[in-house]
C-alpha positions in Angstrom: 53.9 100.3 162.2 52.0 97.7 164.5 54.7 95.1 166.2 53.4 91.5 165.1 54.3 87.5 166.2 54.0 85.5 163.4 54.5 81.5 163.5 55.4 81.2 159.8 57.1 83.1 157.1 54.3 83.2 154.6 52.3 84.4 157.2 54.7 87.3 157.7 54.5 87.7 154.1 51.0 87.9 153.4 50.4 89.7 156.3 52.6 92.4 155.5 51.3 92.4 152.0 48.5 93.2 153.0 49.3 96.1 155.6 50.2 97.8 152.2 54.3 96.3 151.9 53.2 95.4 148.3 56.9 95.4 146.6 59.6 92.7 146.8 62.8 94.2 147.5 66.4 92.1 146.6 70.0 92.9 147.2 71.8 92.7 144.3 75.6 92.8 143.9 75.6 97.0 143.6 72.0 97.8 144.4 68.7 96.9 146.2 66.0 96.3 143.0 62.3 96.5 144.2 61.2 93.3 141.3 58.0 94.7 140.4 58.7 98.5 140.1 62.6 97.8 138.6 63.5 100.4 140.8 66.8 100.3 142.3 67.8 101.8 145.4 71.1 102.8 147.3 70.7 101.1 151.0 70.6 105.1 152.3 67.5 105.4 150.2 65.7 102.7 152.4 65.0 102.3 156.4 64.0 99.0 158.0 61.2 99.2 159.8 60.8 95.6 161.6 62.4 92.2 161.2 60.9 89.1 161.7 63.4 85.7 162.2 62.0 82.0 161.7 63.8 78.7 162.2 63.1 75.8 160.0 60.9 73.3 161.8 63.0 70.5 161.2 66.4 71.6 160.8 67.6 75.2 162.9 69.8 76.1 159.6 67.1 76.7 157.7 66.2 80.0 158.9 65.2 82.7 157.2 64.3 86.9 157.8 61.8 88.8 156.5 62.2 92.5 156.7 59.5 95.5 156.3 61.1 98.1 154.3 60.0 101.5 153.3 61.9 103.6 150.5 62.5 107.4 150.4 59.9 108.1 147.9 57.2 106.1 150.1 57.9 102.4 148.4 56.9 100.0 151.2 57.9 96.3 150.5 59.3 93.3 152.2 62.7 91.2 151.5 63.5 88.1 152.6 66.8 86.6 153.4 67.9 83.2 153.9 70.5 82.4 156.5 71.9 79.4 154.6 75.0 79.3 152.7 73.1 79.2 149.7 71.0 82.6 149.7 71.8 85.3 146.6 71.2 88.3 148.7 73.7 90.5 149.1 74.3 90.5 152.8 77.1 93.4 153.0 74.4 95.7 150.8 71.4 94.8 153.6 73.6 95.6 156.6 74.4 99.2 155.2 70.4 100.1 155.1 69.6 101.9 158.2 67.1 100.4 160.7 64.2 101.7 163.0 63.2 98.2 163.8 60.8 97.8 166.7 
């Protein structure tokens, strides 16, 4: 995977999508769901290939991380996790995803 330097969250998501990371992943209570295909994965069925962290321009607490993820069946996608207290991602499940970050 190419290593990028992005200035904005939307630039990261758009570029990764153009590179083939078409799926949107979301960490739910007991699985990580691919929102378009409706497939469900466990953390050991995924690998984080890269991650990109962003801070809010006006409020440092508006941080987010974009993960570039590959599933064991070849599906590529991204997962966006807000670092605010109001996100809806299962952080414990995300932390269990193996990483091959560059």
